[in-house]
C-alpha angles and dihedrals in degrees: 000000000000089000090055090051090051092049090049091051092049091050092050091049091049091050091050091050090049089050093052093047093047093048091051092050092042091055089057092045093046092239100111095124094053092049093049090052091049091049093051090053091049091047092051090049090051091050092052091048090047092051090053092050098038101088108082091198093070091056092045091055094054125101090239090062091047091052090046091054091047091061125089115264092253094050091044093054091045092052093048091048093051092048090050092049093050091047091051092049090049092051092050092049091047091049092053093047092049092049092050092048093050093048092051090046095052094042092051089053094052098061124201117343115247120257128211114233140159121241141187136193113250114243135171121243137189109272126193109207110225144159121235131201143157119246145173127240115237129186118251085233124003134165143164104233124220138158128254093221134036128243148130116295109242104176138000106199095179135074133216114281093013121150111232135186127233111281095018115142113254106170129006121202125203105276103163095119092044092051090049090051089049092054090050092052091047090054091050090047091052090051092048089050092052092048091050091050090050092049089051091057093047091048088056090062093039092249094134136026125261090246093061091051093049091050093052091047093053090047091053092051091048092052090048091051091051089053090052091048092051090045089056090049091053090048090055088061088063112067108206133183110267090203140000116280148106123300119229128219109323112218098165119104132190112270094032118127117226129195126219111277096019113144104243105172144333128250121196132181105217102180113088105018137188132233120199121201141155132234130190117265089244088071094053092107092054096052119089135166110257094030114143120246135186119215129196129182135200090236092062106030095169095049132074128192126210126210145145136253109257102178142010120203112250092222139051120237105250092210099051101016088228131134119228115228130191123204132180124223132193109239106178094155090046091227096138113074130197114268095031121139112246137193110217124202121186119193112225120194129322129320117277135190117250136170107249134191135180110269089238089066093064122077112204114211134170089249095049146297118291140186134190120238121205100232122192114241097200091243132100131234128224092280092052095251123135109271118237133201133190123259120184118217134177119241137188111229127208135186123340128230119186107304093346133089125196117237111213098178140002106054133056130218112271097034119129110238129192108241100182138013097049094136093071099046138070137173111317097014111147111240133219109197118218113170098171089110119037128185118250113279105174123139090209110029120191125210113258122227 
């Protein structure tokens, strides 16, 4: 009987602990009144059961008590102990089941937990349609200079990075022997010319035959041709600028021997300058010669350069299905250099109004692009503000511009859209709006240091 009293006491303590725990949780879940009512019903049921079991006489009059008394003391104690153990296990199992049931009950009544997000009101903005591409800067004229013949470098009258005019001497090779040979040929040419003139006068008085005059005339012309040939050879020893431009790094020094075809230096015309880029074949209708472009480079982030399209390739590349386009830029300060990487923007048509959102507001999925709208529920929260919940909608996105993306279909102007925090919400999630920090929404973002 003492074991039964102990079991009863343990059960009452467990029930009281369960009551305290449930009341504490219920206070957080705002269900204290329901739990108190449930506890009172359980308490009344326990009282009724206790009243039925309180009289010891009833138990002593039962057949179970008679059989228990008929047992030996050892068997009686063993039986009572086993009954008590099974009763204790049953109470523990019942307590766990009751706790699980109550937790599920209270959680199901609470709904989805609220999520903190940032929002913005959808508005339309002016949008300039444009095509973008990546291009390479190319010199208006550019060449790696070399000589046709070899020789010893005599003088280098230019310096690295120097601007030169067309025809200006760049490198002079040793031409002393060639000049001497030229002078010899000139003397022979002068003599042949005098002889031919003399023969012409003698032919006039029939002093010589026509054959002698023709021979001297051909010899004079031959000597003159040799002079011209030697003059060209001497000119090849003087490397001159074929056009105006800027000289590259000069690595040639006087006394150095150069071979025919050796690359001696580079010459580039920097103003104007070309930019080559490619566009998809789908944009062929929007590309026209004379169209204005705006070019930016990583080297000069704060500067932009305007130019015009000068040529469009008459064929499409079969490998990439792109069209090559050439544009010309004014480069009076000669900032842009050949070989630079360039970002090309081409304005297409007039400005239009489009609904725009930050790109962070759109979730891109294989089945389509979606956004979350903060929809009023008609209720109020603890602070008295209108409660909001998330509603997922599909949208059709258009072109992008900086941090913004155009929304063609799916959301109307004036709607409140979630701009950050979408990963933790779904349809029907209560929302807590915190707009202290907003995602970037600039049409022309600049890199931050």
